[in-house]
DSSP file (Angstrom, degrees, kcal/mol; ACC not computed):
  #  RESIDUE AA STRUCTURE BP1 BP2  ACC     N-H-->O    O-->H-N    N-H-->O    O-->H-N    TCO  KAPPA ALPHA  PHI   PSI    X-CA   Y-CA   Z-CA
    1    1 A X              0   0    0      0, 0.0     2,-0.0     0, 0.0     5,-0.0   0.000 360.0 360.0 360.0 128.9  183.8  155.3   48.5
    2    2 A X     >  -     0   0    0      1,-0.1     4,-2.7     4,-0.0     5,-0.2  -0.321 360.0-108.0 -72.7 159.2  185.6  157.0   45.6
    3    3 A X  H  > S+     0   0    0      1,-0.2     4,-2.7     2,-0.2     5,-0.2   0.886 119.0  50.1 -57.6 -43.4  189.4  157.4   45.7
    4    4 A X  H  > S+     0   0    0      2,-0.2     4,-2.3     1,-0.2    -1,-0.2   0.897 112.3  48.2 -63.8 -39.3  189.2  161.2   46.2
    5    5 A X  H  > S+     0   0    0      2,-0.2     4,-2.5     1,-0.2    -2,-0.2   0.898 111.4  50.3 -66.4 -39.9  186.8  160.7   49.1
    6    6 A X  H  X S+     0   0    0     -4,-2.7     4,-2.5     2,-0.2    -2,-0.2   0.914 109.7  50.5 -64.4 -42.8  189.0  158.0   50.6
    7    7 A X  H  X S+     0   0    0     -4,-2.7     4,-2.4     2,-0.2    -2,-0.2   0.924 111.5  48.1 -60.0 -45.0  192.0  160.3   50.4
    8    8 A X  H  X S+     0   0    0     -4,-2.3     4,-2.4     1,-0.2    -2,-0.2   0.905 111.7  49.8 -62.1 -42.0  190.1  163.1   52.1
    9    9 A X  H  X S+     0   0    0     -4,-2.5     4,-2.5     2,-0.2    -2,-0.2   0.886 110.5  50.2 -65.4 -39.0  188.9  160.7   54.8
   10   10 A X  H  X S+     0   0    0     -4,-2.5     4,-2.5     2,-0.2    -2,-0.2   0.915 110.1  49.9 -64.5 -42.9  192.5  159.5   55.4
   11   11 A X  H  X S+     0   0    0     -4,-2.4     4,-2.4     1,-0.2    -2,-0.2   0.924 112.6  47.3 -60.9 -44.3  193.8  163.0   55.6
   12   12 A X  H  X S+     0   0    0     -4,-2.4     4,-2.1     2,-0.2    -2,-0.2   0.899 111.2  50.8 -64.9 -40.9  191.1  163.8   58.2
   13   13 A X  H  X>S+     0   0    0     -4,-2.5     5,-2.4     2,-0.2     4,-0.6   0.890 110.9  48.9 -65.4 -39.1  191.7  160.7   60.2
   14   14 A X  H ><5S+     0   0    0     -4,-2.5     3,-0.9     2,-0.2    -2,-0.2   0.931 111.2  50.1 -63.4 -44.8  195.5  161.5   60.3
   15   15 A X  H 3<5S+     0   0    0     -4,-2.4    -2,-0.2     1,-0.3    -1,-0.2   0.857 114.9  43.4 -61.8 -35.5  194.7  165.0   61.4
   16   16 A X  H 3<5S-     0   0    0     -4,-2.1    -1,-0.3    -5,-0.2    -2,-0.2   0.499 105.5-129.4 -87.5  -4.5  192.4  163.7   64.1
   17   17 A X  T <<5 +     0   0    0     -3,-0.9     2,-1.1    -4,-0.6    -3,-0.2   0.912  46.9 166.6  53.2  45.3  194.9  161.0   65.1
   18   18 A X     >< -     0   0    0     -5,-2.4     4,-2.4     1,-0.2    -1,-0.2  -0.759  17.4-177.4 -96.4  92.3  192.0  158.5   64.8
   19   19 A X  H  > S+     0   0    0     -2,-1.1     4,-2.6     1,-0.2     5,-0.2   0.888  80.4  54.0 -60.5 -42.4  193.6  155.1   64.8
   20   20 A X  H  > S+     0   0    0      1,-0.2     4,-2.3     2,-0.2    -1,-0.2   0.933 111.7  44.6 -59.4 -46.4  190.3  153.2   64.4
   21   21 A X  H  > S+     0   0    0      1,-0.2     4,-3.3     2,-0.2     5,-0.3   0.897 111.9  53.2 -65.0 -39.8  189.4  155.2   61.3
   22   22 A X  H  X S+     0   0    0     -4,-2.4     4,-2.6     2,-0.2     5,-0.3   0.914 110.1  47.1 -62.7 -42.8  193.0  154.9   59.9
   23   23 A X  H  X S+     0   0    0     -4,-2.6     4,-1.9     2,-0.2    -1,-0.2   0.944 116.4  44.8 -62.4 -47.6  192.9  151.1   60.3
   24   24 A X  H  X S+     0   0    0     -4,-2.3     4,-2.4    -5,-0.2    -2,-0.2   0.927 116.1  45.2 -62.5 -47.4  189.4  150.9   58.7
   25   25 A X  H  X S+     0   0    0     -4,-3.3     4,-2.5     2,-0.2    -2,-0.2   0.899 112.9  48.6 -69.5 -41.4  190.2  153.4   55.8
   26   26 A X  H  X S+     0   0    0     -4,-2.6     4,-2.1    -5,-0.3    -1,-0.2   0.879 112.6  50.2 -66.5 -35.2  193.6  151.9   54.9
   27   27 A X  H  X S+     0   0    0     -4,-1.9     4,-2.4    -5,-0.3    -2,-0.2   0.925 110.7  49.2 -65.1 -43.6  192.0  148.4   54.9
   28   28 A X  H  X S+     0   0    0     -4,-2.4     4,-1.5     1,-0.2    -2,-0.2   0.895 109.6  52.0 -61.6 -40.5  189.2  149.7   52.6
   29   29 A X  H  X S+     0   0    0     -4,-2.5     4,-0.5     1,-0.2    -1,-0.2   0.906 109.9  49.5 -62.7 -40.8  191.9  151.3   50.4
   30   30 A X  H >< S+     0   0    0     -4,-2.1     3,-1.0     1,-0.2    -2,-0.2   0.911 107.8  54.0 -63.2 -42.0  193.6  147.9   50.2
   31   31 A X  H 3< S+     0   0    0     -4,-2.4    -1,-0.2     1,-0.2    -2,-0.2   0.821 114.8  40.7 -62.3 -31.0  190.4  146.1   49.4
   32   32 A X  H 3< S+     0   0    0     -4,-1.5    -1,-0.2    -5,-0.2    -2,-0.2   0.399  86.3 126.5 -98.9   2.7  189.8  148.5   46.5
   33   33 A X    <<  -     0   0    0     -3,-1.0    -3,-0.1    -4,-0.5     3,-0.0  -0.279  57.5-139.8 -65.8 147.1  193.4  148.6   45.2
   34   34 A X  S    S+     0   0    0      1,-0.1     2,-0.3     2,-0.0    -1,-0.1   0.638  81.6  25.8 -82.7 -16.0  193.9  147.9   41.5
   35   35 A X  S  > S-     0   0    0      1,-0.1     4,-2.3     0, 0.0     5,-0.2  -0.969  79.8-111.4-146.7 162.8  197.1  145.9   42.0
   36   36 A X  H  > S+     0   0    0     -2,-0.3     4,-2.9     1,-0.2     5,-0.2   0.855 112.3  56.7 -64.6 -37.7  198.8  143.8   44.7
   37   37 A X  H  > S+     0   0    0      1,-0.2     4,-1.9     2,-0.2    -1,-0.2   0.939 111.7  42.5 -60.0 -46.6  201.6  146.3   45.3
   38   38 A X  H  > S+     0   0    0      2,-0.2     4,-2.2     1,-0.2    -2,-0.2   0.910 113.5  52.6 -66.9 -41.7  199.2  149.1   46.1
   39   39 A X  H  X S+     0   0    0     -4,-2.3     4,-2.7     1,-0.2    -2,-0.2   0.923 110.6  47.5 -59.4 -44.7  197.0  146.8   48.2
   40   40 A X  H  X S+     0   0    0     -4,-2.9     4,-2.4     2,-0.2    -1,-0.2   0.836 106.9  57.3 -68.5 -32.4  200.0  145.7   50.3
   41   41 A X  H  X S+     0   0    0     -4,-1.9     4,-1.7    -5,-0.2    -1,-0.2   0.950 112.5  41.1 -58.5 -49.7  201.1  149.3   50.7
   42   42 A X  H  X S+     0   0    0     -4,-2.2     4,-2.6     1,-0.2    -2,-0.2   0.894 113.0  53.8 -67.5 -40.4  197.8  150.1   52.3
   43   43 A X  H  X S+     0   0    0     -4,-2.7     4,-2.8     1,-0.2    -1,-0.2   0.892 106.3  53.5 -61.8 -38.9  197.6  146.8   54.3
   44   44 A X  H  X S+     0   0    0     -4,-2.4     4,-2.5     2,-0.2    -1,-0.2   0.925 110.1  47.0 -61.7 -44.3  201.0  147.6   55.8
   45   45 A X  H  X S+     0   0    0     -4,-1.7     4,-2.3     2,-0.2     5,-0.2   0.932 112.5  49.7 -62.6 -45.0  199.8  151.0   56.9
   46   46 A X  H  X S+     0   0    0     -4,-2.6     4,-2.2     1,-0.2    -2,-0.2   0.920 112.0  48.7 -59.7 -43.6  196.6  149.5   58.3
   47   47 A X  H  X S+     0   0    0     -4,-2.8     4,-3.0     2,-0.2    -1,-0.2   0.904 109.2  51.8 -65.3 -41.8  198.7  146.9   60.2
   48   48 A X  H  X S+     0   0    0     -4,-2.5     4,-2.6     1,-0.2    -1,-0.2   0.932 112.1  45.9 -61.5 -45.4  201.1  149.4   61.6
   49   49 A X  H  X S+     0   0    0     -4,-2.3     4,-1.8     1,-0.2    -1,-0.2   0.888 113.0  51.0 -65.0 -36.9  198.3  151.5   63.0
   50   50 A X  H  X>S+     0   0    0     -4,-2.2     5,-2.8    -5,-0.2     4,-0.8   0.911 111.0  48.0 -65.6 -42.1  196.6  148.4   64.3
   51   51 A X  H ><5S+     0   0    0     -4,-3.0     3,-0.9     1,-0.2    -2,-0.2   0.934 111.5  49.9 -62.7 -45.7  199.8  147.3   66.1
   52   52 A X  H 3<5S+     0   0    0     -4,-2.6    -1,-0.2     1,-0.2    -2,-0.2   0.856 115.1  44.1 -61.1 -34.9  200.3  150.7   67.6
   53   53 A X  H 3<5S-     0   0    0     -4,-1.8    -1,-0.2    -5,-0.2    -2,-0.2   0.528 109.1-121.2 -87.7  -6.5  196.7  150.8   68.9
   54   54 A X  T <<5 +     0   0    0     -3,-0.9     2,-0.3    -4,-0.8    -3,-0.2   0.816  54.6 166.8  68.2  29.3  196.8  147.2   70.2
   55   55 A X    > < -     0   0    0     -5,-2.8     3,-1.8    -6,-0.2    -1,-0.2  -0.604  43.2-135.4 -84.3 135.3  193.9  146.5   67.8
   56   56 A X  T >> S+     0   0    0     -2,-0.3     3,-1.4     1,-0.3     4,-0.6   0.693  97.2  78.0 -63.5 -19.5  193.0  142.8   67.2
   57   57 A X  H 3> S+     0   0    0      1,-0.3     4,-2.5     2,-0.2    -1,-0.3   0.688  73.1  81.9 -64.5 -15.6  192.7  143.5   63.5
   58   58 A X  H <> S+     0   0    0     -3,-1.8     4,-2.6     1,-0.2    -1,-0.3   0.866  86.8  55.8 -56.8 -36.6  196.5  143.4   63.3
   59   59 A X  H <> S+     0   0    0     -3,-1.4     4,-2.3    -4,-0.2    -1,-0.2   0.935 110.1  43.2 -62.7 -47.0  196.3  139.6   63.1
   60   60 A X  H  X S+     0   0    0     -4,-0.6     4,-2.0     2,-0.2    -2,-0.2   0.903 114.6  50.1 -66.5 -41.9  194.0  139.6   60.1
   61   61 A X  H  X S+     0   0    0     -4,-2.5     4,-2.0     1,-0.2    -2,-0.2   0.914 111.2  48.7 -63.8 -42.6  196.0  142.3   58.4
   62   62 A X  H  X S+     0   0    0     -4,-2.6     4,-2.7    -5,-0.2    -1,-0.2   0.906 108.3  54.5 -63.6 -41.3  199.2  140.5   59.0
   63   63 A X  H  X S+     0   0    0     -4,-2.3     4,-2.3     1,-0.2    -1,-0.2   0.881 107.0  51.4 -60.6 -37.9  197.7  137.2   57.6
   64   64 A X  H  X S+     0   0    0     -4,-2.0     4,-1.0     2,-0.2    -1,-0.2   0.906 110.5  48.0 -65.3 -40.9  196.8  139.1   54.4
   65   65 A X  H  <>S+     0   0    0     -4,-2.0     5,-2.9     1,-0.2     6,-0.8   0.887 110.4  52.0 -66.7 -38.2  200.3  140.3   54.1
   66   66 A X  H ><5S+     0   0    0     -4,-2.7     3,-1.8     4,-0.2    -2,-0.2   0.926 106.3  53.8 -61.5 -44.3  201.7  136.8   54.7
   67   67 A X  H 3<5S+     0   0    0     -4,-2.3    -1,-0.2     1,-0.3    -2,-0.2   0.755 108.7  50.0 -64.9 -22.5  199.4  135.4   52.0
   68   68 A X  T 3<5S-     0   0    0     -4,-1.0    -1,-0.3    -3,-0.3    -2,-0.2   0.450 117.6-114.2 -90.9  -1.6  200.8  138.0   49.6
   69   69 A X  T < 5S+     0   0    0     -3,-1.8    -3,-0.2    -4,-0.3    -2,-0.1   0.706  88.3 113.2  77.1  19.7  204.4  137.0   50.5
   70   70 A X  S   <S+     0   0    0     -5,-2.9     2,-0.3    -6,-0.2    -4,-0.2   0.505  74.3  38.6-100.7  -7.0  205.0  140.4   52.0
   71   71 A X  S    S-     0   0    0     -6,-0.8     2,-0.5    -5,-0.1    -2,-0.2  -0.987  82.1-121.6-142.3 146.2  205.4  139.3   55.6
   72   72 A X        -     0   0    0     -2,-0.3     2,-0.4    -3,-0.1    -6,-0.1  -0.794  25.1-128.0 -93.9 127.8  207.0  136.2   57.0
   73   73 A X        -     0   0    0     -2,-0.5     2,-0.4    -7,-0.1   -10,-0.0  -0.605  31.1-175.3 -72.9 126.8  204.8  133.9   59.1
   74   74 A X    >   -     0   0    0     -2,-0.4     3,-0.9     3,-0.1     2,-0.2  -0.991  18.7-135.6-127.7 129.4  206.4  133.2   62.4
   75   75 A X  T 3  S+     0   0    0     -2,-0.4     3,-0.1     1,-0.2     0, 0.0  -0.539  88.3  27.7 -79.2 149.8  205.1  130.9   65.0
   76   76 A X  T 3  S+     0   0    0      1,-0.3     2,-0.6    -2,-0.2    -1,-0.2   0.547  82.9 134.0  80.5   6.9  205.1  132.0   68.6
   77   77 A X    <   -     0   0    0     -3,-0.9     2,-0.4     1,-0.0    -1,-0.3  -0.816  52.1-136.0 -92.4 119.9  204.8  135.7   67.7
   78   78 A X        -     0   0    0     -2,-0.6     2,-0.3    -3,-0.1    -3,-0.0  -0.595  24.3-177.3 -78.3 130.9  202.2  137.4   69.8
   79   79 A X              0   0    0     -2,-0.4   -23,-0.1   -25,-0.0   -28,-0.0  -0.923 360.0 360.0-121.6 150.1  199.9  139.8   68.0
   80   80 A X              0   0    0     -2,-0.3   -24,-0.1   -25,-0.2   -23,-0.1   0.542 360.0 360.0 -59.2 360.0  197.2  141.9   69.6
């Protein structure tokens, strides 16, 4: 998906309040980001929407942020 298409899809997902699509699209944006800062920006958004939705993908997204040094790994923290 090209960047303009991804932007359009994100706008539509926000308008529809579609948490599943937002998690998927922000993750896809992170996967295609040209640098770590941008990737982590998108991963943070994906994780927040996953946490709000109680989506199990929050664990994987958080792990990715931890591996980038953007989130602190804490034992005993429950994630969906």
